[in-house]
BALO-507232 format. One record per residue (C-alpha): residue number from 1; residue in one letter; x, y, z. Coordinates in Angstrom, 2 decimals, decimal comma. Layout:
# BALO-507232
(NUM A (X Y Z))
...
This chain:
# BALO-507232
(1 M (2,05 -7,08 -17,13))
(2 E (-1,60 -7,71 -16,42))
(3 Y (-4,05 -4,88 -15,76))
(4 V (-7,32 -4,97 -13,84))
(5 K (-10,03 -2,50 -12,97))
(6 L (-9,62 -0,89 -9,57))
(7 G (-12,65 -2,30 -7,81))
(8 N (-15,94 -0,97 -9,11))
(9 T (-14,32 1,75 -11,23))
(10 G (-13,15 2,06 -14,82))
(11 L (-9,57 2,73 -13,76))
(12 D (-6,96 0,31 -15,17))
(13 V (-4,15 -0,57 -12,77))
(14 S (-1,19 -2,92 -13,07))
(15 R (-1,34 -6,02 -10,85))
(16 I (1,71 -4,67 -9,04))
(17 C (1,75 -1,24 -7,40))
(18 L (5,13 0,32 -6,62))
(19 G (5,12 1,94 -3,20))
(20 A (7,37 4,96 -2,76))
(21 M (8,00 4,80 0,98))
(22 S (11,45 3,49 0,01))
(23 F (12,30 6,78 -1,69))
(24 G (13,11 9,90 0,29))
(25 D (15,58 11,35 2,73))
(26 P (17,13 9,01 5,33))
(27 K (18,40 12,02 7,26))
(28 N (14,92 13,49 7,70))
(29 W (12,74 10,53 8,64))
(30 I (12,41 7,55 10,93))
(31 H (13,43 5,05 8,24))
(32 K (17,18 5,25 7,69))
(33 W (17,15 2,67 4,90))
(34 V (15,30 4,78 2,31))
(35 L (16,96 5,72 -0,97))
(36 E (17,75 9,26 -2,02))
(37 E (16,75 10,59 -5,44))
(38 E (19,82 9,45 -7,36))
(39 D (19,21 5,83 -6,39))
(40 S (15,40 6,02 -6,57))
(41 R (14,97 7,22 -10,14))
(42 P (16,38 4,09 -11,86))
(43 L (13,94 1,93 -9,89))
(44 I (10,96 4,05 -10,91))
(45 K (12,11 3,98 -14,52))
(46 R (12,50 0,20 -14,45))
(47 A (9,03 -0,21 -12,98))
(48 L (7,60 1,75 -15,88))
(49 E (9,56 -0,34 -18,39))
(50 L (8,06 -3,50 -16,87))
(51 G (4,53 -2,17 -17,29))
(52 I (3,80 -0,92 -13,78))
(53 N (1,45 2,06 -14,07))
(54 F (0,26 2,20 -10,43))
(55 F (2,36 4,19 -7,94))
(56 D (1,62 4,85 -4,28))
(57 T (3,15 7,38 -1,89))
(58 A (2,09 9,57 1,05))
(59 N (2,64 13,12 2,21))
(60 V (4,33 11,86 5,37))
(61 Y (6,94 9,68 3,64))
(62 S (10,18 11,52 4,37))
(63 L (7,93 14,51 5,10))
(64 G (7,15 15,13 1,44))
(65 R (10,45 14,15 -0,10))
(66 S (9,03 10,86 -1,42))
(67 E (6,34 12,75 -3,30))
(68 E (8,93 15,10 -4,79))
(69 I (11,15 12,26 -6,02))
(70 L (8,27 10,22 -7,43))
(71 G (6,59 13,22 -9,03))
(72 Q (9,73 14,37 -10,81))
(73 A (10,58 10,87 -12,05))
(74 L (7,09 10,28 -13,42))
(75 K (7,12 13,66 -15,12))
(76 D (10,44 12,80 -16,77))
(77 Y (9,74 9,18 -17,71))
(78 A (5,98 8,61 -18,04))
(79 N (2,81 9,63 -19,85))
(80 R (0,64 11,07 -17,08))
(81 D (-2,57 9,86 -18,74))
(82 E (-1,41 6,24 -18,42))
(83 I (-0,26 6,53 -14,82))
(84 V (-2,41 5,85 -11,76))
(85 L (-0,95 7,93 -8,95))
(86 A (-1,98 7,64 -5,30))
(87 T (-0,99 9,60 -2,23))
(88 K (-2,24 9,78 1,34))
(89 V (-3,24 12,20 4,07))
(90 H (-3,57 11,97 7,87))
(91 Q (-0,16 11,54 9,49))
(92 K (1,73 14,29 11,30))
(93 M (3,41 16,76 8,95))
(94 F (4,42 19,44 11,45))
(95 D (4,28 20,21 15,15))
(96 G (1,50 22,37 16,48))
(97 P (-2,23 22,73 15,81))
(98 N (-3,65 21,29 12,56))
(99 G (-0,43 19,44 11,73))
(100 Q (-2,15 16,12 11,19))
(101 G (-5,52 14,38 10,91))
(102 L (-8,50 14,48 8,59))
(103 S (-10,14 17,78 9,35))
(104 R (-11,41 19,84 6,44))
(105 K (-8,55 22,27 7,04))
(106 A (-5,91 19,55 6,98))
(107 I (-7,28 17,80 3,89))
(108 M (-7,66 21,00 1,86))
(109 S (-4,18 22,15 2,79))
(110 Q (-2,42 18,83 2,33))
(111 I (-3,91 17,97 -1,07))
(112 D (-2,54 21,20 -2,51))
(113 Q (0,88 20,63 -0,99))
(114 S (0,95 17,04 -2,27))
(115 L (-0,01 18,10 -5,80))
(116 K (2,75 20,70 -5,79))
(117 R (5,35 18,16 -4,72))
(118 L (4,06 15,55 -7,17))
(119 K (4,12 18,08 -10,03))
(120 T (0,62 17,20 -11,17))
(121 D (-2,83 18,79 -11,24))
(122 Y (-4,54 15,74 -9,75))
(123 V (-4,02 12,36 -8,15))
(124 D (-5,99 9,36 -9,30))
(125 L (-6,47 8,03 -5,78))
(126 Y (-6,44 10,09 -2,57))
(127 I (-6,16 7,82 0,46))
(128 I (-6,82 8,52 4,12))
(129 H (-3,80 6,99 5,85))
(130 R (-5,58 6,14 9,11))
(131 W (-8,86 6,83 10,92))
(132 D (-9,10 10,19 12,67))
(133 Y (-10,69 9,71 16,09))
(134 N (-10,79 13,47 16,68))
(135 T (-12,70 14,63 13,61))
(136 P (-16,34 13,83 12,74))
(137 I (-16,42 11,43 9,81))
(138 E (-19,02 13,67 8,16))
(139 E (-16,48 16,50 8,01))
(140 T (-13,85 14,20 6,51))
(141 M (-16,09 12,65 3,86))
(142 E (-17,52 15,99 2,73))
(143 A (-14,01 17,43 2,42))
(144 L (-12,84 14,44 0,39))
(145 H (-15,92 14,77 -1,82))
(146 D (-15,07 18,43 -2,43))
(147 V (-11,49 17,46 -3,34))
(148 V (-12,88 15,12 -6,00))
(149 K (-15,40 17,66 -7,29))
(150 A (-12,62 20,25 -7,53))
(151 G (-10,77 17,89 -9,89))
(152 K (-7,84 17,38 -7,53))
(153 A (-8,52 13,64 -7,11))
(154 R (-10,33 11,17 -9,34))
(155 H (-11,19 8,65 -6,60))
(156 I (-10,72 8,22 -2,86))
(157 G (-9,46 5,27 -0,84))
(158 A (-8,65 4,33 2,74))
(159 S (-6,00 2,39 4,63))
(160 A (-5,63 0,37 7,84))
(161 M (-8,78 0,71 9,92))
(162 Y (-11,51 -1,44 11,41))
(163 A (-14,20 -2,71 9,07))
(164 Y (-16,97 -0,97 11,03))
(165 Q (-15,16 2,37 10,54))
(166 F (-14,73 1,84 6,82))
(167 Q (-18,37 0,84 6,43))
(168 K (-19,52 3,79 8,53))
(169 A (-17,56 6,21 6,33))
(170 N (-19,05 4,82 3,13))
(171 N (-22,54 4,82 4,63))
(172 V (-22,16 8,50 5,57))
(173 A (-21,02 9,30 2,04))
(174 E (-23,89 7,37 0,45))
(175 K (-26,47 8,99 2,73))
(176 N (-25,29 12,49 1,76))
(177 G (-24,57 11,85 -1,92))
(178 W (-20,82 12,24 -1,43))
(179 T (-17,96 10,33 -3,03))
(180 K (-17,43 6,84 -1,58))
(181 F (-14,20 4,93 -1,09))
(182 V (-13,24 2,61 -3,95))
(183 S (-10,20 0,93 -2,41))
(184 M (-8,76 -0,34 0,87))
(185 Q (-4,99 -0,46 1,41))
(186 N (-4,85 -2,90 4,29))
(187 H (-2,20 -4,95 6,06))
(188 L (-2,33 -8,42 4,52))
(189 N (0,21 -11,18 3,96))
(190 L (0,77 -14,85 4,79))
(191 I (1,77 -14,10 8,40))
(192 Y (-0,89 -11,45 9,02))
(193 R (-4,39 -12,41 7,87))
(194 E (-6,69 -10,74 10,40))
(195 E (-8,31 -8,76 7,57))
(196 E (-9,96 -11,97 6,36))
(197 R (-12,42 -11,78 9,26))
(198 E (-14,44 -8,67 8,40))
(199 M (-12,66 -6,21 6,11))
(200 I (-12,19 -8,49 3,11))
(201 P (-15,76 -9,87 3,15))
(202 Y (-17,09 -6,30 3,33))
(203 C (-14,90 -5,20 0,42))
(204 H (-15,98 -8,22 -1,59))
(205 S (-19,65 -7,47 -1,03))
(206 E (-19,21 -3,83 -2,12))
(207 K (-16,73 -4,52 -4,98))
(208 I (-14,06 -2,43 -3,26))
(209 A (-10,51 -3,09 -4,43))
(210 L (-7,80 -4,31 -2,06))
(211 T (-4,30 -2,91 -2,50))
(212 P (-2,50 -4,58 0,44))
(213 Y (0,63 -3,11 1,95))
(214 S (3,50 -5,14 3,40))
(215 P (2,70 -8,10 1,11))
(216 M (5,96 -9,84 1,97))
(217 A (5,96 -8,82 5,64))
(218 S (8,84 -6,36 5,22))
(219 G (10,91 -9,13 3,64))
(220 R (10,44 -11,70 6,40))
(221 L (8,54 -14,07 4,13))
(222 I (11,29 -14,21 1,53))
(223 R (14,57 -14,54 3,40))
(224 D (16,20 -16,91 5,88))
(225 K (15,78 -16,14 9,56))
(226 Q (19,47 -15,40 10,06))
(227 E (19,77 -13,21 6,95))
(228 E (20,03 -9,53 7,82))
(229 T (19,56 -6,45 5,66))
(230 K (19,90 -2,76 6,41))
(231 R (16,11 -2,52 6,61))
(232 S (15,66 -5,58 8,81))
(233 S (18,19 -4,27 11,31))
(234 T (16,95 -0,66 11,43))
(235 D (13,23 -0,66 10,54))
(236 V (11,44 -0,15 13,86))
(237 A (8,02 -0,37 12,20))
(238 Q (8,51 -3,90 10,91))
(239 K (9,93 -4,98 14,26))
(240 A (6,80 -3,67 15,97))
(241 K (4,58 -5,51 13,49))
(242 Y (6,24 -8,90 13,50))
(243 D (8,70 -9,47 16,35))
(244 K (6,08 -10,56 18,87))
(245 T (4,81 -13,37 16,65))
(246 A (8,12 -14,35 15,05))
(247 E (8,19 -17,83 16,57))
(248 Q (4,68 -18,82 15,47))
(249 D (5,16 -17,24 12,04))
(250 Q (8,35 -19,16 11,32))
(251 L (6,53 -22,33 10,26))
(252 I (4,72 -20,41 7,53))
(253 I (7,96 -18,78 6,41))
(254 D (9,58 -22,23 6,27))
(255 R (6,73 -23,49 4,09))
(256 V (7,22 -20,58 1,69))
(257 A (10,86 -21,65 1,33))
(258 E (9,85 -25,30 0,95))
(259 L (7,44 -24,58 -1,89))
(260 A (9,97 -22,32 -3,59))
(261 N (12,47 -25,18 -3,55))
(262 R (9,86 -27,63 -4,81))
(263 Y (8,96 -25,42 -7,76))
(264 E (12,58 -24,31 -8,29))
(265 T (11,55 -20,67 -8,08))
(266 N (12,07 -17,70 -5,78))
(267 R (10,16 -17,13 -2,54))
(268 V (8,58 -13,94 -3,87))
(269 N (6,59 -16,03 -6,34))
(270 I (5,17 -18,04 -3,45))
(271 A (4,42 -15,22 -1,01))
(272 L (3,22 -12,69 -3,56))
(273 G (1,57 -15,35 -5,72))
(274 W (-0,59 -16,34 -2,74))
(275 L (-1,75 -12,75 -2,33))
(276 L (-2,37 -12,14 -6,04))
(277 Q (-4,76 -15,10 -6,13))
(278 K (-6,89 -13,68 -3,32))
(279 E (-10,27 -12,41 -4,42))
(280 Q (-10,63 -8,61 -4,42))
(281 V (-6,85 -8,08 -4,42))
(282 A (-6,22 -5,74 -7,34))
(283 A (-2,58 -4,81 -6,77))
(284 P (-0,34 -5,41 -3,76))
(285 V (1,88 -2,43 -2,91))
(286 I (5,50 -3,55 -3,02))
(287 G (8,50 -1,63 -1,76))
(288 A (11,84 -1,72 -3,54))
(289 T (15,39 -0,68 -2,71))
(290 K (17,01 -2,85 -5,39))
(291 M (16,25 -3,46 -9,06))
(292 N (15,60 -7,16 -8,55))
(293 H (12,91 -6,37 -5,96))
(294 I (10,80 -4,91 -8,77))
(295 E (11,69 -7,53 -11,35))
(296 T (10,88 -10,50 -9,12))
(297 A (7,61 -8,91 -7,99))
(298 V (6,51 -8,43 -11,59))
(299 G (7,42 -12,05 -12,32))
(300 A (5,04 -13,22 -9,60))
(301 V (2,06 -11,99 -11,63))
(302 D (2,35 -15,04 -13,88))
(303 F (3,02 -17,56 -11,11))
(304 K (0,07 -19,72 -10,05))
(305 L (-0,25 -21,82 -6,91))
(306 T (-2,54 -24,83 -6,68))
(307 S (-5,39 -24,97 -4,21))
(308 E (-3,36 -27,56 -2,30))
(309 D (-0,40 -25,18 -2,13))
(310 I (-2,59 -22,41 -0,78))
(311 A (-4,09 -24,68 1,88))
(312 Y (-0,61 -25,85 2,90))
(313 L (0,63 -22,25 3,29))
(314 E (-2,44 -21,17 5,24))
(315 E (-2,81 -24,18 7,57))
(316 P (-0,31 -23,15 10,31))
(317 Y (-1,74 -19,66 10,80))
(318 I (-3,07 -18,76 14,23))
(319 P (-4,82 -15,49 15,24))
(320 H (-2,67 -12,38 15,71))
(321 A (-3,24 -9,17 17,60))
(322 I (-4,50 -6,34 15,39))
(323 V (-1,64 -4,29 13,98))
(324 G (-1,76 -0,96 12,18))
(325 H (-5,26 0,34 12,88))
(326 S (-4,24 3,28 15,07))
């Protein structure tokens, strides 16, 4: 496993981050394909064995159950000082007033609940899951700063928003002497590259780390069109992200398969290898429901594409509608 600094920080993270959205309670959440604890723990253990030290979850994943499963497994299997643990705040946790968002009240309440579920005194990275259009950004950034100063988070990050919003938030923090974001978990893969327009150049200029989610487009980049899995048939989120552009994306998917055949390797090496060679990408967040999902992702760290390969993969791309920012 290779390790890199997380953006402009001293934090060492593995080049692969294991996302824990796959772990939780299928009876208590929108995703019916997630694994319960008994099936999740071996995957977390294997990730640790392969050198992964970066784990990402969110309070909303299975309404807290993902945090509970991940926290217990890391407590049982890992040295906390070596682990980089991230969780998120923003999405709806309960009905009624103050059940979601980035108000001071919500942030202060949710960080404590997340820490309790994760069985830790602090997270290394506290991420705002989306932009809150109903709370002043000054209130959000000061609250996040206070979370860091209270020792409950080491750093803060953001996910899935417009570049002007991300820049505005960091400018507000800098102006007031508050903690700034060090990472952006954005939507980025071979069939969705809209972040290359503004977000990635901004992050490059400010030395902000990218930890992209959906690096293999919910599996679409690495399987045949007719191949169906439990996730592909039931995951409404991935259908919303990719169904509308499926026809135009297919040429890129076919080229991933073509290069995999040419190099006599798996398609993960092509799709994930492309992302790992992108500047500012520290660690893509991969999901896993099977052991080989983790093992093949780790193998992609050592796979290198030529500049000609990269150009060939990128050439068919055409602009997409923005997905995931609201």
